[in-house]
C-alpha positions in Angstrom: 78.5 -26.2 195.9 80.9 -24.7 193.4 82.1 -28.3 192.7 78.7 -29.4 191.5 77.9 -26.1 189.8 80.5 -27.2 187.2 77.8 -29.4 185.8 76.1 -26.3 184.4 79.0 -25.7 181.9 80.6 -29.1 181.3 79.8 -30.6 177.9 82.1 -33.6 177.5 80.3 -36.9 178.2 81.9 -39.7 180.2 82.4 -42.7 177.9 80.1 -45.1 179.9 77.2 -42.6 179.8 77.6 -41.1 176.4 75.7 -43.8 174.6 72.7 -43.8 177.0 69.7 -42.1 175.2 67.8 -39.1 176.6 65.8 -38.3 178.6 68.1 -39.4 181.5 67.0 -39.5 185.1 70.0 -39.9 187.4 71.0 -40.8 190.9 74.3 -40.9 192.6 75.0 -42.2 196.1 75.2 -45.5 198.0 72.7 -48.1 196.8 71.4 -49.9 199.8 68.3 -50.7 201.8 67.3 -47.0 201.7 66.6 -47.1 198.0 63.0 -47.7 196.9 63.7 -50.6 194.5 60.0 -51.0 193.6 59.7 -47.4 192.7 62.7 -47.6 190.5 61.4 -50.6 188.7 57.9 -49.1 188.4 59.1 -45.9 186.8 61.3 -47.8 184.4 58.4 -50.0 183.4 55.9 -47.1 183.1 58.2 -45.1 180.9 60.4 -47.4 178.8 61.5 -44.3 176.8 63.2 -42.8 179.9 66.6 -44.0 180.9 67.6 -44.3 184.6 71.3 -43.8 185.4 72.3 -45.1 188.8 75.8 -44.3 190.1 77.3 -45.7 193.3 78.4 -48.8 195.1 75.9 -51.5 196.1 76.2 -52.2 199.8 74.2 -54.2 202.5 71.8 -55.6 199.8 72.2 -58.3 197.2 73.0 -56.8 193.8 70.7 -59.4 192.3 67.7 -57.8 194.0 68.1 -54.7 191.9 65.6 -54.4 189.0 67.2 -55.3 185.7 65.7 -53.5 182.7 67.0 -52.3 179.4 66.4 -48.7 180.5 68.1 -48.9 183.9 71.9 -48.4 183.7 74.1 -49.2 186.8 77.4 -47.4 186.2 79.0 -48.4 189.5 81.0 -46.2 191.9 82.6 -43.0 190.6 85.3 -40.6 191.8 83.9 -37.6 193.6 85.7 -35.3 191.1 83.9 -36.9 188.2 80.3 -36.6 189.5 79.6 -33.1 187.9 80.6 -34.6 184.5 77.9 -37.2 184.9 75.3 -34.7 186.3 75.8 -32.4 183.4 74.3 -35.1 181.1 71.2 -35.7 183.1 67.7 -34.2 182.3 66.6 -34.9 185.9 68.1 -35.8 189.2 66.3 -38.4 191.4 66.1 -39.1 195.2 64.2 -42.4 195.1 64.4 -43.2 198.8 62.2 -45.7 200.5 60.2 -44.5 203.4 61.3 -46.8 206.2 63.3 -46.7 209.5 66.5 -46.3 207.6 65.4 -43.1 206.0 63.4 -41.6 208.8 66.1 -39.2 209.9 68.3 -38.9 206.9 69.1 -35.5 205.4 70.4 -36.1 201.9 73.3 -33.8 201.2 72.9 -34.6 197.5 69.8 -32.4 197.4 71.7 -29.1 197.3 74.3 -30.8 195.2 71.8 -31.6 192.5 70.3 -28.1 192.7 73.8 -26.5 192.5 74.1 -28.4 189.2 71.0 -26.7 188.0 69.0 -29.9 187.6 65.3 -30.3 188.3 64.8 -32.8 191.2 62.1 -35.3 192.1 62.3 -36.9 195.5 60.2 -39.2 197.7 58.8 -37.5 200.8 61.9 -37.5 202.9 61.3 -35.0 205.7 64.5 -33.0 205.2 63.8 -32.8 201.5 60.1 -31.9 201.9 61.1 -29.1 204.3 62.4 -26.8 202.9 63.0 -27.8 199.3 59.6 -29.2 198.5 57.7 -26.5 200.4 59.6 -23.8 198.5 59.0 -25.3 195.1 62.6 -26.3 194.4 62.1 -30.1 194.5 59.1 -32.1 193.3 57.8 -34.6 195.9 56.3 -37.9 194.8 56.0 -41.3 196.4 54.0 -43.6 194.1 55.0 -44.6 190.6 52.2 -42.6 188.9 53.0 -39.5 191.0 56.7 -39.8 190.3 56.2 -40.2 186.5 53.9 -37.1 186.4 56.3 -35.1 188.6 59.3 -36.0 186.5 57.5 -35.2 183.2 56.5 -31.8 184.5 59.9 -31.1 185.9 61.7 -32.0 182.7 59.4 -29.8 180.6 60.0 -26.8 182.9 62.1 -24.0 181.5 64.4 -23.5 184.6 65.3 -19.9 183.5 62.0 -18.6 182.2 60.1 -20.0 185.2 62.4 -18.3 187.7 63.1 -21.7 189.3 66.9 -21.5 188.9 67.1 -18.0 190.3 65.1 -19.1 193.4 67.4 -22.1 193.8 70.5 -20.0 193.6 69.2 -17.4 196.0 68.4 -20.3 198.5 71.8 -22.0 198.1 73.6 -18.8 198.8 72.0 -18.8 202.3 73.0 -22.4 203.4 76.8 -22.4 203.3 78.6 -23.9 206.3 80.1 -20.5 207.0 76.7 -18.9 207.3 75.4 -21.7 209.4 78.4 -21.3 211.8 78.0 -17.6 212.0 74.3 -17.9 212.9 75.1 -20.5 215.6 77.9 -18.4 217.0 75.5 -15.4 217.1 72.9 -17.4 219.0 75.6 -18.6 221.5 76.8 -15.1 222.1 73.3 -13.7 222.6 72.4 -16.5 225.0 75.6 -16.1 227.1 75.2 -12.3 227.1 71.7 -12.6 228.4 72.7 -15.1 231.1 75.7 -12.8 232.1 73.4 -9.8 232.4 71.0 -11.7 234.7 73.7 -13.0 237.0 75.9 -9.9 237.3 73.1 -7.5 238.0 74.3 -5.4 240.9 77.8 -6.9 241.0 81.0 -5.6 239.4 83.2 -7.4 236.9 86.8 -6.4 236.2 88.5 -7.0 232.9 90.6 -9.7 234.7 87.4 -11.7 235.3 86.2 -11.6 231.7 87.6 -13.2 228.6 86.8 -10.9 225.7 86.9 -11.4 222.0 85.2 -8.6 220.0 81.5 -8.6 221.0 82.0 -11.8 223.1 82.4 -11.0 226.8 82.1 -14.0 229.1 82.0 -13.3 232.8 84.0 -15.9 234.6 82.2 -15.1 237.9 78.9 -16.1 236.2 79.9 -19.7 236.2 81.3 -20.0 232.6 84.5 -22.1 232.7 87.8 -20.7 231.5 88.0 -23.5 229.0 84.6 -22.7 227.6 85.5 -19.0 227.4 88.7 -19.7 225.6 86.9 -21.9 223.1 84.6 -19.0 222.3 87.4 -16.6 222.0 89.3 -19.0 219.7 86.3 -19.6 217.6 85.9 -23.3 218.5 82.6 -25.0 218.3 82.0 -26.4 221.8 78.4 -25.5 222.3 77.6 -28.2 224.9 80.4 -27.1 227.3 79.4 -23.4 227.0 75.8 -24.1 227.7 76.4 -26.5 230.5 79.0 -24.2 232.1 76.6 -21.3 232.0 73.9 -23.3 233.5 71.8 -23.2 230.3 70.0 -25.9 228.3 71.2 -25.9 224.7 68.5 -25.0 222.2 66.6 -27.9 220.7 67.1 -26.7 217.2 69.8 -24.3 215.9 69.5 -23.0 212.3 70.3 -19.9 210.5 66.7 -18.9 210.8 66.3 -19.5 214.5 65.3 -15.8 215.0 62.4 -14.3 213.2 60.8 -10.9 213.1 57.3 -12.2 212.5 55.3 -15.4 213.0 52.4 -15.9 210.7 49.9 -18.7 211.3 48.4 -20.1 208.2 49.9 -20.5 204.7 46.8 -19.6 202.7 46.1 -16.4 200.8 46.3 -13.9 203.7 49.3 -15.5 205.4 51.3 -16.0 202.2 50.7 -12.4 201.0 51.6 -10.9 204.3 54.8 -13.0 204.5 55.8 -12.1 201.0 55.3 -8.4 201.6 57.2 -8.4 204.9 60.1 -10.3 203.4 60.4 -8.6 200.0 59.4 -5.0 201.0 60.7 -4.6 204.5 63.5 -7.2 204.6 62.0 -9.0 207.6 62.5 -12.6 208.5 59.2 -14.4 208.6 58.2 -17.9 209.9 55.0 -19.2 208.4 53.4 -22.2 210.1 50.4 -24.2 209.1 48.7 -27.2 210.8 48.1 -28.9 207.4 50.7 -30.7 205.4 50.6 -28.3 202.5 50.6 -24.6 201.7 47.7 -22.7 199.9 45.0 -23.2 202.5 41.7 -24.2 201.0 43.0 -23.1 197.5 45.5 -26.0 197.6 45.6 -28.1 194.4 47.7 -31.0 193.2 48.2 -33.3 190.3 46.5 -36.7 190.6 47.9 -40.0 189.2 46.5 -39.2 185.8 48.3 -35.9 185.7 45.0 -33.9 186.2 45.2 -30.8 188.5 42.7 -31.4 191.3 41.4 -28.8 193.8 41.3 -30.8 197.1 38.8 -28.6 198.9 36.5 -27.9 196.0 36.9 -25.6 193.0 38.5 -22.2 193.5 38.3 -19.6 190.8 40.2 -16.4 191.0 38.1 -13.3 190.4 38.5 -9.6 191.4 37.7 -6.1 190.4 41.0 -4.8 191.7 43.7 -4.2 189.1 46.2 -3.8 191.9 45.5 -7.3 193.3 45.6 -8.9 189.8 48.9 -7.3 188.9 50.4 -8.2 192.3 49.6 -11.9 191.9 50.8 -11.8 188.3 54.3 -11.6 189.7 53.9 -15.2 190.8 51.9 -16.9 188.1 50.9 -16.8 184.5 47.2 -17.0 183.9 44.7 -19.2 182.0 41.7 -17.1 180.9 38.6 -18.6 182.4 35.0 -17.4 183.1 32.9 -19.8 185.1 29.6 -20.8 183.6 27.2 -23.2 185.3 24.2 -25.1 184.1 21.6 -26.7 186.4 19.6 -29.7 185.4 16.0 -28.7 186.2 12.9 -30.5 184.9 15.0 -32.2 182.2 16.5 -29.0 180.9 20.0 -27.5 181.4 19.5 -23.8 182.3 21.9 -21.1 183.6 22.6 -20.7 187.2 22.6 -18.1 188.8 19.1 -17.6 187.6 18.9 -15.1 184.7 16.6 -14.0 181.9 17.2 -17.2 179.9 16.6 -19.4 182.9 13.1 -18.0 183.5 12.2 -18.0 179.8 13.3 -21.6 179.3 11.6 -23.0 182.4 8.3 -21.1 182.0 8.2 -21.1 178.2 8.1 -17.3 178.1 9.8 -14.6 176.0 10.2 -11.9 178.6 12.7 -9.0 178.3 14.8 -7.7 181.2 12.2 -5.3 182.4 9.4 -7.9 182.2 11.3 -10.6 184.0 11.9 -8.3 187.0 8.1 -7.9 187.4 7.6 -11.6 186.9 10.0 -12.5 189.7 8.2 -10.0 192.0 5.0 -11.9 191.2 6.6 -15.1 192.4 8.0 -13.6 195.6 6.5 -14.4 199.0 7.1 -11.6 201.4 8.5 -12.5 204.8 8.1 -10.4 207.9 11.5 -11.2 209.2 14.6 -12.1 207.1 16.8 -14.3 209.2 17.9 -17.3 207.2 19.0 -18.0 203.6 15.6 -19.6 203.0 13.9 -16.3 204.0 16.1 -14.4 201.5 15.4 -16.6 198.5 11.6 -17.1 199.0 11.1 -13.4 199.6 12.8 -12.6 196.3 11.8 -15.4 193.8 9.2 -17.6 195.7 9.1 -21.1 196.8 9.0 -22.9 193.4 12.4 -21.5 192.3 13.7 -22.0 195.8 12.9 -25.7 195.7 14.2 -26.1 192.1 17.5 -24.3 192.5 18.6 -23.3 196.0 17.5 -25.9 198.5 19.3 -28.9 196.9 22.4 -26.9 196.0 22.7 -25.5 199.5 22.3 -28.9 201.1 25.0 -30.4 198.8 27.4 -27.4 199.3 27.2 -26.9 203.0 25.4 -30.0 204.3 22.7 -27.8 205.8 19.2 -26.8 204.8 18.9 -23.1 203.8 16.6 -22.6 206.8 19.7 -23.5 209.0 22.0 -21.0 207.3 22.4 -17.3 208.0 20.9 -14.9 205.5 24.4 -13.7 204.5 25.3 -17.1 203.0 22.9 -17.0 200.1 24.2 -13.7 198.9 26.9 -15.7 197.1 24.2 -16.8 194.6 22.8 -13.7 192.8 19.6 -13.5 190.6 19.9 -11.6 187.4 17.4 -10.0 185.0 19.8 -9.9 182.0 21.3 -12.7 179.9 24.7 -12.7 181.6 25.3 -16.4 182.3 28.7 -16.0 184.0 28.9 -17.1 187.6 31.0 -14.0 188.4 31.0 -10.6 186.8 34.3 -9.3 188.1 36.7 -7.5 185.7 39.5 -10.0 186.2 38.7 -13.7 186.1 41.3 -16.3 185.5 43.0 -19.5 186.8 46.7 -19.7 187.7 48.3 -21.5 184.7 50.1 -24.1 186.8 47.7 -24.1 189.7 47.3 -22.2 192.9 49.9 -24.3 194.8 52.6 -23.3 192.3 51.6 -19.7 192.7 51.9 -19.9 196.5 55.2 -21.7 196.2 56.5 -18.8 194.1 55.2 -16.3 196.6 56.8 -18.0 199.5 60.1 -18.8 197.8 62.1 -16.0 199.4 65.3 -16.4 201.4 63.7 -14.5 204.4 60.7 -16.8 204.6 60.7 -20.2 206.3 57.6 -22.5 206.1 56.8 -25.1 208.7 53.9 -27.5 207.9 52.2 -30.0 210.2 52.7 -27.4 212.9 49.8 -26.7 215.2 49.9 -23.5 217.3 48.0 -23.8 220.5 47.2 -21.0 222.9 
């Protein structure tokens, strides 16, 4: 990584790149059947003001098949030592891989190389880029031309220092060196062998002559581990298969630096993300967060559509709380856009406030009541019910059937797909009735929307070296 980190400080431009205008979107690597040629052409056509710099040899495909446009610049293969110099002059790094059999199992090493250079990255949804880089907010993921253009535009406008992105990247990169990976693998091997040794030597004696020891590694030769395997461990050689086979063990299916965790949290929504962040940042615990969906954020998940509009996939979510502590905690992970939700309902050809308030009643009935008078008016409309069991019972007993039909019944059917008579009485409590002129949907002290969306807030919350997120993971009992 230090090699590519040189791109953060180099200023001299290579001659063949110096004349290319900004903004520059760059890629280096082999140019072959794994590259999404159509995506490359589409981005260049959609944004003729952007310049795509492509570095690397063309192999296994006809060079004539590559898109030829004024803003696509093929600079050919470059010496490894020169790559940071080119990277330094880019505004964005790209991973425009096609999604096909050739890319199904690739794990692009250039992802951490780009990040080490301090460059924002946009990639197609290659599995080993999505997890962990995309999930932890270090790389933007986009597959279509509109998505790629929007993501690239957002990424290039990001202040990498002010947003905290670069500090998160650096903290992550510190954890993934080969030395750390080897140390984690060795620790796992040692623990596995020690456990096997303990189970096989219970009640029997082992002399020092029967064990090959190296620090904390003690391999009992009697337990069935071969002398060659023991020596390899003692010598620090990576011969995992022989060790596992000799000990009569099956090698772990996946070995990573985060193979062992202190906590497993199911669900990457509000509760799961907050608990994970607290455990990781306050207690120093290693946490695995899994979610059966393909995204974090639970029902509060949002994303940018092809027009660059932030969309709430599961219906609008508005943050509101009376807790200063909660608001200040979340403010660590997002800036806020001030927002108070106000809703108007179209009733009898008029737009009136909902929840029902003083203005709603006066407008609908042509009255001029005050707060005290409207309370008595609503009581006169109410139809007492002997037993309050459903949402329908609640509304009719408070405001009568006319207002129930005008406001509540259709809304409830649209929102939950059920008639109020089919819903528990607790559900309708979300829709208050007021006797004042307050037309806000919520009355909490703190009301706002995350400036860059809920998903970005969750990404910031989960971007901790002690937290690993696994999506598309279903936990069954």
